[in-house]
SERO-4910 file (N, C-alpha, C, O; in steps of 0.05 Angstrom, whole numbers):
BEGIN
 pado doro    nc1    nc2    nc3   cac1   cac2   cac3    cc1    cc2    cc3    oc1    oc2    oc3
  Met    A     17    -24      0      0      0      0     18     25      0     35     28     17
  Thr    A     14     43    -19     30     67    -21     20     88     -2     -4     88      6
  Thr    A     37    107      6     29    128     24     13    150     10     -4    163     23
  Val    A     17    153    -15      2    173    -31    -13    157    -53      0    146    -71
  Gly    A    -40    157    -51    -55    143    -71    -59    158    -96    -51    182    -99
  Arg    A    -71    145   -116    -75    158   -142    -93    182   -140    -88    202   -154
  Leu    A   -114    181   -123   -131    204   -121   -116    229   -110   -118    250   -121
  Asp    A   -102    225    -88    -87    247    -76    -67    258    -96    -64    282    -99
  Ala    A    -53    240   -110    -33    249   -129    -45    265   -152    -34    284   -162
  Thr    A    -69    256   -161    -82    269   -183    -90    298   -175    -85    316   -190
  Phe    A   -103    301   -152   -111    327   -144    -88    346   -138    -89    370   -144
  Thr    A    -66    335   -127    -42    351   -123    -31    361   -149    -24    385   -152
  Ala    A    -29    344   -169    -19    352   -195    -37    373   -209    -28    392   -221
  Leu    A    -63    369   -207    -82    388   -219    -80    415   -205    -80    435   -219
  Arg    A    -79    416   -179    -77    441   -165    -51    456   -173    -51    480   -176
  Gln    A    -30    441   -176     -4    454   -184     -7    467   -212      7    487   -218
  Arg    A    -24    455   -229    -27    466   -256    -50    487   -257    -55    498   -278
  Gly    A    -64    491   -235    -87    509   -236   -110    497   -251   -125    512   -265
  Glu    A   -114    471   -250   -133    457   -267   -153    442   -249   -147    435   -227
  Arg    A   -177    438   -260   -198    424   -245   -202    396   -257   -198    392   -281
  Ala    A   -211    378   -240   -214    350   -248   -241    347   -262   -261    358   -254
  Leu    A   -241    331   -284   -266    322   -296   -269    293   -289   -251    276   -294
  Ile    A   -293    286   -278   -298    259   -269   -324    249   -284   -346    255   -274
  Pro    A   -321    235   -306   -345    224   -319   -354    199   -305   -338    184   -294
  Tyr    A   -380    194   -306   -392    171   -294   -403    153   -316   -415    162   -336
  Phe    A   -398    127   -313   -409    107   -331   -423     85   -315   -413     76   -295
  Thr    A   -447     77   -324   -460     54   -312   -447     29   -324   -449     25   -348
  Val    A   -435     13   -308   -420    -10   -318   -439    -30   -331   -458    -39   -318
  Gly    A   -433    -38   -355   -449    -57   -370   -470    -45   -388   -485    -60   -401
  Asp    A   -471    -19   -389   -490     -6   -407   -473     10   -428   -460     29   -421
  Pro    A   -474      2   -453   -492    -19   -465   -480    -47   -462   -495    -67   -467
  Ser    A   -455    -50   -455   -443    -76   -451   -417    -72   -435   -407    -50   -433
  Leu    A   -407    -94   -423   -382    -92   -409   -359    -84   -427   -341    -68   -420
  Ala    A   -359    -96   -451   -337    -90   -470   -337    -61   -478   -316    -48   -480
  Leu    A   -362    -50   -482   -363    -21   -490   -357     -3   -466   -346     19   -470
  Thr    A   -365    -11   -442   -357      5   -419   -327      8   -418   -316     30   -413
  Arg    A   -313    -14   -422   -284    -13   -422   -273      6   -443   -256     22   -438
  Arg    A   -284      4   -467   -276     22   -489   -282     52   -482   -266     70   -488
  Leu    A   -305     56   -469   -313     84   -462   -294     96   -441   -287    119   -443
  Val    A   -286     79   -422   -268     89   -402   -241     96   -414   -229    116   -408
  Ile    A   -231     79   -432   -205     84   -445   -207    110   -461   -188    126   -461
  Glu    A   -229    113   -475   -233    137   -491   -235    162   -473   -224    183   -480
  Ala    A   -248    159   -451   -251    182   -432   -223    190   -422   -217    214   -421
  Ala    A   -206    171   -415   -179    177   -406   -164    192   -429   -148    210   -424
  Arg    A   -167    183   -453   -153    195   -476   -162    223   -482   -147    239   -491
  Arg    A   -188    229   -476   -200    254   -483   -201    275   -461   -213    296   -464
  Gly    A   -189    269   -438   -186    289   -418   -197    283   -390   -193    299   -372
  Ala    A   -210    261   -386   -219    254   -359   -195    251   -340   -174    241   -348
  Asp    A   -199    258   -315   -178    257   -295   -183    234   -276   -164    222   -265
  Ile    A   -208    227   -271   -216    205   -254   -241    194   -267   -256    208   -280
  Val    A   -246    168   -264   -270    156   -275   -286    144   -252   -276    131   -234
  Glu    A   -312    149   -253   -331    138   -233   -347    116   -247   -361    121   -267
  Leu    A   -347     93   -236   -361     70   -247   -384     63   -229   -381     57   -206
  Gly    A   -408     63   -241   -432     57   -226   -437     27   -226   -439     14   -247
  Val    A   -439     15   -202   -445    -13   -198   -475    -17   -200   -490     -6   -183
  Pro    A   -486    -32   -219   -515    -35   -222   -527    -47   -196   -516    -67   -185
  Phe    A   -549    -35   -187   -563    -44   -163   -593    -42   -168   -602    -23   -181
  Ser    A   -608    -61   -157   -636    -62   -163   -653    -39   -151   -675    -34   -161
  Asp    A   -643    -26   -130   -658     -5   -117   -641     20   -113   -635     28    -91
  Pro    A   -634     33   -136   -616     56   -134   -631     82   -126   -640     97   -143
  Leu    A   -633     87   -100   -650    108    -90   -642    136    -99   -658    154   -101
  Ala    A   -616    140   -104   -606    167   -110   -607    172   -140   -601    195   -149
  Asp    A   -613    152   -156   -611    155   -185   -637    164   -198   -658    154   -191
  Gly    A   -634    182   -217   -657    191   -233   -664    171   -255   -651    150   -257
  Pro    A   -684    177   -271   -694    157   -291   -673    149   -312   -673    126   -320
  Val    A   -656    167   -320   -636    160   -340   -617    138   -330   -613    118   -344
  Ile    A   -606    142   -306   -588    122   -295   -603     97   -286   -592     75   -288
  Gln    A   -628    100   -277   -644     77   -271   -647     59   -295   -645     34   -293
  Arg    A   -653     71   -318   -656     54   -342   -630     40   -350   -630     17   -357
  Ala    A   -608     55   -347   -582     42   -353   -576     20   -334   -566     -1   -342
  Thr    A   -583     24   -309   -579      3   -289   -595    -22   -295   -585    -45   -293
  Gln    A   -620    -18   -303   -637    -41   -309   -626    -56   -334   -627    -81   -334
  Arg    A   -616    -41   -353   -605    -55   -377   -581    -72   -369   -577    -94   -378
  Ala    A   -564    -60   -351   -540    -75   -343   -547    -99   -326   -535   -121   -329
  Leu    A   -567    -96   -308   -575   -119   -292   -587   -141   -309   -581   -165   -305
  His    A   -603   -134   -329   -615   -154   -347   -593   -168   -363   -597   -191   -371
  Ala    A   -571   -155   -367   -548   -167   -382   -531   -184   -363   -511   -196   -373
  Gly    A   -538   -185   -338   -523   -202   -319   -499   -190   -306   -482   -204   -296
  Val    A   -498   -163   -305   -475   -150   -292   -478   -151   -262   -499   -144   -251
  Thr    A   -457   -160   -248   -457   -163   -219   -432   -149   -208   -415   -141   -223
  Leu    A   -431   -146   -182   -408   -133   -169   -382   -148   -176   -362   -135   -182
  Pro    A   -381   -175   -175   -356   -188   -183   -348   -182   -212   -324   -180   -218
  Arg    A   -367   -179   -230   -360   -173   -258   -350   -144   -260   -333   -138   -277
  Val    A   -361   -126   -244   -351    -98   -244   -322    -97   -234   -305    -83   -244
  Leu    A   -317   -113   -213   -289   -114   -202   -270   -125   -223   -248   -116   -226
  Glu    A   -279   -145   -238   -262   -156   -259   -257   -136   -281   -235   -135   -292
  Leu    A   -277   -120   -288   -273    -99   -307   -252    -79   -298   -235    -70   -313
  Ala    A   -254    -72   -272   -234    -53   -261   -206    -65   -263   -187    -50   -269
  Arg    A   -203    -91   -258   -177   -104   -261   -167   -102   -290   -143    -96   -294
  Glu    A   -185   -106   -309   -177   -104   -337   -169    -76   -344   -150    -71   -359
  Leu    A   -184    -56   -334   -179    -28   -340   -152    -19   -329   -138     -2   -341
  Arg    A   -143    -31   -307   -118    -23   -295    -95    -29   -314    -74    -17   -313
  Gly    A    -99    -48   -332    -79    -54   -353    -80    -35   -376    -62    -34   -393
  Asp    A   -102    -19   -377   -107      0   -400   -100     29   -393    -92     44   -410
  Thr    A   -103     36   -368   -100     64   -360    -91     67   -331    -97     49   -314
  Ser    A    -77     88   -325    -68     94   -298    -88    113   -284    -83    121   -261
  Leu    A   -110    120   -297   -129    138   -286   -141    127   -260   -147    103   -259
  Pro    A   -145    144   -239   -159    134   -215   -187    125   -222   -201    138   -238
  Val    A   -195    104   -209   -222     92   -213   -236     92   -186   -226     83   -166
  Val    A   -261    103   -187   -278    104   -163   -304     89   -169   -316     93   -190
  Phe    A   -313     72   -150   -338     59   -153   -360     76   -140   -356     87   -118
  Leu    A   -383     77   -152   -407     87   -139   -426     63   -135   -434     51   -155
  Thr    A   -432     57   -111   -448     33   -105   -467     39    -82   -469     61    -72
  Tyr    A   -481     18    -74   -499     18    -51   -488     -3    -31   -472    -20    -38
  Tyr    A   -498     -1     -6   -486    -16     15   -492    -46     14   -476    -63     20
  Asn    A   -516    -53      5   -524    -81      5   -506    -99    -11   -497   -120     -1
  Pro    A   -498    -92    -36   -480   -109    -51   -453   -113    -36   -441   -134    -38
  Met    A   -444    -92    -23   -419    -94     -8   -421   -113     16   -403   -129     21
  Leu    A   -444   -111     30   -448   -129     53   -450   -158     44   -439   -176     57
  Ala    A   -464   -162     21   -466   -190     11   -439   -201      3   -434   -224      7
  Phe    A   -422   -183     -8   -395   -192    -16   -377   -196      8   -359   -213      7
  Gly    A   -382   -180     29   -365   -180     53   -347   -155     52   -333   -151     33
  Leu    A   -349   -139     73   -334   -113     72   -304   -118     70   -291   -104     54
  Asn    A   -293   -136     85   -265   -141     84   -257   -152     56   -237   -143     45
  Ala    A   -273   -170     46   -267   -182     20   -270   -161     -2   -254   -160    -21
  Phe    A   -291   -144      0   -295   -124    -20   -271   -104    -21   -259   -100    -43
  Cys    A   -263    -93      2   -242    -73      2   -216    -85     -8   -202    -72    -24
  Gly    A   -209   -109      1   -184   -122     -8   -185   -128    -37   -165   -123    -51
  Thr    A   -207   -138    -47   -209   -145    -76   -209   -120    -93   -196   -119   -114
  Ala    A   -223    -99    -84   -224    -74    -99   -196    -62   -103   -189    -55   -125
  Val    A   -181    -61    -82   -154    -50    -84   -136    -68   -101   -120    -58   -117
  Glu    A   -139    -94    -99   -124   -113   -115   -131   -109   -145   -114   -113   -162
  Cys    A   -156   -101   -150   -165    -97   -178   -158    -69   -188   -163    -62   -211
  Gly    A   -146    -52   -171   -138    -25   -180   -158     -4   -175   -156     18   -186
  Val    A   -179     -9   -158   -198     11   -151   -186     30   -130   -173     20   -111
  Asp    A   -191     56   -133   -179     75   -114   -197     85    -93   -188     93    -71
  Gly    A   -223     86    -98   -242     96    -78   -270     85    -83   -276     74   -104
  Val    A   -287     89    -63   -314     80    -65   -333    101    -53   -328    112    -31
  Ile    A   -355    106    -67   -376    123    -57   -400    105    -52   -409     91    -71
  Val    A   -411    105    -28   -434     88    -22   -457    106    -17   -460    120      3
  Ala    A   -475    107    -37   -496    128    -38   -515    127    -15   -526    148     -8
  Asp    A   -519    104     -3   -539    102     19   -526     97     46   -540     87     64
  Leu    A   -501    104     49   -487    100     74   -479    126     87   -459    139     78
  Pro    A   -493    135    108   -485    160    121   -460    156    138   -454    133    146
  Pro    A   -445    177    144   -420    173    159   -424    161    187   -407    147    197
  Glu    A   -448    166    199   -453    155    226   -453    124    226   -448    111    246
  Glu    A   -459    112    202   -461     83    201   -438     71    184   -439     47    177
  Ser    A   -418     87    179   -397     78    161   -373     66    175   -353     58    162
  Gly    A   -374     64    202   -351     55    217   -339     29    208   -315     28    203
  Pro    A   -355      8    206   -344    -18    197   -330    -17    170   -309    -28    166
  Leu    A   -343     -3    151   -331     -1    124   -306     16    125   -286     10    112
  Arg    A   -307     38    141   -284     56    143   -259     41    153   -237     46    143
  Val    A   -263     24    173   -241      8    184   -228     -9    162   -204    -10    158
  Glu    A   -245    -24    147   -235    -42    126   -223    -26    103   -202    -34     92
  Ala    A   -235     -4     96   -225     12     73   -197     23     81   -179     22     64
  His    A   -195     34    105   -169     45    113   -148     24    113   -125     29    105
  Ala    A   -154      0    124   -134    -21    125   -125    -30     98   -102    -38     94
  Ser    A   -143    -28     78   -137    -37     51   -124    -15     34   -112    -21     13
  Gly    A   -127     10     42   -117     32     26   -137     42      6   -130     54    -15
  Leu    A   -163     37     11   -185     45     -6   -197     71      5   -205     72     28
  Asp    A   -198     92    -12   -211    117     -2   -241    114      0   -254    103    -18
  Leu    A   -252    124     22   -281    124     26   -291    152     23   -284    170     39
  Ile    A   -307    157      3   -316    184     -5   -346    187      3   -363    172     -6
  His    A   -351    207     19   -379    211     28   -392    234     13   -378    252      2
  Leu    A   -418    234     12   -434    255      0   -440    277     19   -447    272     43
  Val    A   -439    302     10   -447    325     25   -472    336     11   -472    343    -13
  Ala    A   -494    337     25   -520    345     14   -523    376     15   -510    389     31
  Pro    A   -540    387     -2   -546    416     -1   -557    424     26   -556    447     34
  Thr    A   -570    405     40   -582    411     66   -563    406     90   -571    410    113
  Ser    A   -538    398     84   -519    392    106   -512    418    121   -505    438    108
  Thr    A   -513    417    147   -505    440    163   -474    440    165   -461    420    159
  Pro    A   -463    463    173   -434    464    177   -423    442    196   -402    431    191
  Glu    A   -438    437    217   -430    416    236   -429    389    222   -411    373    226
  Arg    A   -450    384    206   -450    358    192   -428    357    171   -416    336    166
  Met    A   -424    379    157   -402    380    138   -375    372    151   -359    358    139
  Arg    A   -370    382    175   -345    375    189   -344    345    194   -323    332    190
  Lys    A   -366    333    202   -367    304    208   -361    288    182   -346    269    182
  Ile    A   -374    297    160   -370    283    134   -341    286    125   -329    267    115
  Ala    A   -330    310    128   -303    315    119   -283    298    135   -264    287    123
  Arg    A   -287    295    161   -269    278    177   -271    249    169   -251    234    170
  Ala    A   -295    240    160   -299    212    153   -290    205    125   -289    181    118
  Ser    A   -284    225    109   -278    220     80   -249    222     74   -233    235     88
  Ser    A   -241    208     53   -214    210     42   -216    210     12   -236    201      1
  Gly    A   -195    219     -1   -196    220    -31   -207    247    -40   -192    263    -51
  Phe    A   -233    251    -36   -246    276    -40   -273    276    -28   -283    255    -19
  Leu    A   -286    299    -27   -314    301    -17   -332    304    -42   -325    320    -60
  Tyr    A   -354    291    -42   -373    292    -64   -396    310    -55   -414    302    -39
  Met    A   -396    335    -65   -418    354    -59   -440    350    -79   -436    354   -103
  Val    A   -464    344    -69   -488    341    -86   -499    369    -91   -504    384    -72
  Ser    A   -502    377   -116   -509    404   -122   -538    412   -116   -544    435   -113
  Leu    A   -555    391   -115   -584    397   -112   -598    374    -97   -587    352    -96
  Thr    A   -621    380    -86   -636    359    -73   -650    342    -94   -655    352   -116
  Gly    A   -657    318    -87   -670    300   -106   -651    280   -118   -630    275   -106
  Val    A   -658    269   -141   -642    248   -153   -624    260   -175   -626    283   -182
  Thr    A   -608    242   -186   -590    250   -208   -606    258   -233   -630    250   -236
  Gly    A   -594    273   -251   -607    280   -276   -597    307   -285   -592    325   -269
  Ala    A   -594    310   -311   -586    336   -323   -606    357   -317   -630    352   -317
  Arg    A   -597    381   -312   -614    404   -306   -607    428   -324   -583    431   -332
  Ala    A   -627    444   -330   -621    467   -347   -606    488   -331   -590    503   -343
  His    A   -610    490   -305   -597    510   -288   -588    497   -262   -601    479   -252
  Leu    A   -565    506   -252   -556    497   -226   -566    515   -204   -571    539   -210
  Pro    A   -569    505   -180   -580    522   -158   -563    546   -153   -538    545   -152
  Ala    A   -575    569   -148   -561    594   -142   -545    591   -116   -524    604   -113
  Glu    A   -555    575    -97   -542    573    -71   -518    555    -71   -505    552    -51
  Leu    A   -512    542    -94   -489    523    -95   -463    537    -88   -447    525    -73
  Ala    A   -459    561    -97   -434    575    -92   -430    580    -62   -407    577    -52
  Gln    A   -451    587    -48   -449    591    -19   -443    565     -5   -427    565     14
  His    A   -456    543    -13   -450    517     -1   -421    509     -4   -408    499     14
  Leu    A   -410    515    -28   -382    509    -33   -364    526    -16   -344    516     -5
  Arg    A   -370    551    -13   -354    569      5   -354    559     33   -334    559     47
  Thr    A   -378    550     43   -380    540     70   -362    515     74   -347    513     93
  Leu    A   -365    497     55   -349    472     57   -320    478     54   -303    465     68
  Arg    A   -313    496     37   -284    503     33   -272    515     59   -249    511     64
  Gly    A   -289    528     74   -279    539    100   -276    518    121   -264    524    142
  Ile    A   -286    494    116   -285    473    136   -263    452    131   -252    441    150
  Thr    A   -256    448    106   -237    427     99   -218    436     77   -225    452     60
  Thr    A   -195    424     77   -176    429     55   -176    405     35   -162    405     15
  Lys    A   -193    385     41   -195    362     23   -208    371     -4   -224    389     -4
  Pro    A   -201    358    -26   -213    365    -51   -244    362    -50   -254    344    -38
  Ile    A   -257    381    -63   -287    380    -65   -295    378    -94   -287    394   -111
  Cys    A   -310    357   -100   -321    353   -127   -351    355   -126   -364    345   -107
  Val    A   -362    366   -147   -391    371   -148   -404    354   -169   -394    353   -192
  Gly    A   -426    341   -162   -441    326   -181   -471    330   -178   -480    344   -161
  Phe    A   -486    317   -195   -516    319   -198   -523    344   -214   -517    367   -205
  Gly    A   -534    340   -237   -546    362   -252   -528    375   -273   -537    391   -289
  Ile    A   -502    370   -272   -483    383   -290   -484    369   -317   -479    345   -319
  Ala    A   -490    385   -338   -495    372   -364   -482    386   -388   -482    375   -410
  Thr    A   -470    410   -384   -459    425   -406   -431    436   -399   -425    438   -376
  Pro    A   -415    443   -420   -389    455   -414   -392    481   -398   -375    487   -381
  Asp    A   -413    497   -404   -417    522   -389   -421    516   -359   -411    530   -342
  Gln    A   -438    496   -353   -443    489   -326   -417    478   -313   -412    484   -289
  Ala    A   -402    462   -327   -377    452   -317   -358    475   -310   -344    475   -290
  Ala    A   -357    495   -328   -340    519   -323   -348    534   -298   -331    542   -282
  Thr    A   -374    537   -294   -385    551   -271   -376    537   -245   -367    549   -226
  Val    A   -381    511   -245   -374    495   -221   -344    494   -217   -334    496   -194
  Gly    A   -329    492   -239   -300    490   -236   -287    515   -225   -264    514   -216
  Arg    A   -301    538   -226   -289    562   -215   -288    561   -184   -273    576   -172
  Ala    A   -304    543   -172   -305    542   -143   -297    515   -131   -289    513   -108
  Ala    A   -300    494   -147   -295    466   -138   -269    456   -149   -257    467   -168
  Asp    A   -259    434   -138   -235    421   -148   -241    401   -170   -223    394   -186
  Gly    A   -266    393   -173   -273    374   -193   -302    375   -201   -319    384   -185
  Val    A   -308    366   -225   -336    366   -235   -343    337   -243   -328    325   -258
  Ile    A   -365    328   -233   -374    301   -238   -398    302   -257   -418    316   -251
  Val    A   -397    288   -279   -418    289   -299   -427    260   -303   -412    243   -312
  Gly    A   -453    254   -297   -463    227   -300   -486    225   -319   -483    213   -341
  Ser    A   -510    235   -312   -534    230   -328   -531    239   -357   -541    226   -375
  Ala    A   -518    262   -361   -515    272   -388   -499    252   -406   -505    249   -429
  Ile    A   -479    239   -394   -463    220   -408   -479    194   -412   -480    183   -434
  Val    A   -492    185   -391   -508    160   -393   -531    164   -414   -538    145   -428
  Gln    A   -542    188   -415   -563    193   -435   -553    192   -463   -566    182   -481
  Leu    A   -528    202   -467   -516    200   -494   -510    171   -501   -514    163   -524
  Val    A   -501    156   -481   -497    127   -486   -523    114   -495   -523     98   -514
  Glu    A   -544    120   -481   -570    109   -488   -579    117   -516   -589    100   -531
  Lys    A   -575    142   -522   -584    153   -548   -569    140   -571   -580    134   -592
  His    A   -543    135   -567   -526    126   -589   -518     96   -587   -501     87   -602
  Ala    A   -531     82   -569   -525     53   -566   -531     39   -593   -552     44   -605
  Gly    A   -513     23   -602   -516     11   -628   -503     27   -651   -499     16   -673
  Asn    A   -496     52   -646   -483     69   -666   -453     63   -666   -441     63   -645
  Pro    A   -442     57   -689   -413     51   -689   -396     74   -680   -372     70   -674
  Asp    A   -407     98   -680   -392    122   -671   -396    128   -642   -389    150   -632
  Leu    A   -409    110   -627   -415    115   -598   -391    125   -583   -392    145   -569
  Val    A   -369    110   -584   -346    116   -568   -334    144   -575   -327    159   -558
  Thr    A   -334    150   -601   -324    176   -610   -342    199   -600   -332    219   -591
  Lys    A   -368    195   -602   -387    215   -593   -384    221   -563   -384    244   -555
  Ile    A   -381    200   -547   -377    204   -518   -350    218   -513   -348    235   -496
  Gly    A   -330    210   -528   -304    223   -525   -305    252   -532   -293    269   -518
  Asp    A   -319    259   -553   -322    288   -561   -336    304   -539   -327    326   -532
  Phe    A   -356    292   -527   -371    306   -505   -353    309   -481   -353    331   -468
  Ile    A   -338    289   -474   -319    291   -451   -298    312   -456   -291    327   -438
  Ala    A   -288    313   -480   -268    334   -487   -279    362   -484   -266    380   -475
  Ser    A   -305    365   -492   -318    391   -490   -322    399   -460   -321    423   -454
  Leu    A   -327    380   -443   -330    385   -415   -304    392   -401   -303    409   -383
  Lys    A   -282    379   -410   -256    384   -398   -244    411   -406   -230    423   -389
  Glu    A   -250    420   -429   -236    444   -439   -238    468   -420   -218    480   -415
  Pro    A   -262    475   -410   -263    498   -392   -251    493   -364   -249    512   -349
  Leu    A   -243    469   -358   -231    463   -333   -200    465   -333   -187    462   -313
  Arg    A   -190    470   -357   -161    473   -360   -153    502   -354   -170    520   -356
  Pro    A   -129    507   -346   -121    535   -340   -121    552   -365   -116    542   -387
  Ala    A   -128    577   -362   -128    595   -385   -100    598   -396    -80    599   -380
  Pro    A    -96    599   -422    -69    601   -434    -58    628   -426    -72    649   -425
  Thr    A    -32    629   -421    -18    654   -414    -12    670   -439     -8    658   -461
  Ala    A    -13    696   -436     -7    713   -458     22    711   -466     39    708   -449
  Pro    A     28    712   -493     56    710   -502     72    735   -493     96    736   -499
***
């Protein structure tokens, strides 16, 4: 186990360059495991800094209709947590990009917390976000994750008080996932006006990297969030494109073009000659 993980190293390098992280999300197995692998490789090539892999689960409470449909397609195709772990192992031979799982607690409990954390790290997974696990109940997982060298990333809600933000920040490693709005995932035409204040509050509480997700769907929105956050997470907009172009031979290129457009405003402005 190294003292500095891939997530920490990535954010350190980005901060030194004055750059923000782009974190695309893919539902593993939609439209297929083979295409998920190709999409991740293309994302790394086109500017992604970290990749978030959604583990299909039958009751995804935080997911909106776009990701729910993708999850159902993946489940119907037989995608399970062991198959997602195997994909992560294969990807580690393709890219050095940090990989984070987004999952729910039940599949991890069924797998066994100790076994999951050890296997995840062995497969090259860098962190895990457990959408339905509050920090108050994360003790057993936190112990196993820390022992294995797996970062445990908690969600900060728009309704979180400063006191609760402190508790979440103490329990998290890798980065903090700030949810931009209440409700479920899904692209939005506008981001909440109060997001900037929430980011300022959290920034005053922790020095850990803060990444924002839920609702971000355009390069302009990514640019807005990137002015205040360390990273931008884009999920439903990508999953919707995958759904729209599934079966199209240009699927991977189209997703790559979209990822490149999201990354561009997160790069440092060019210096004048």
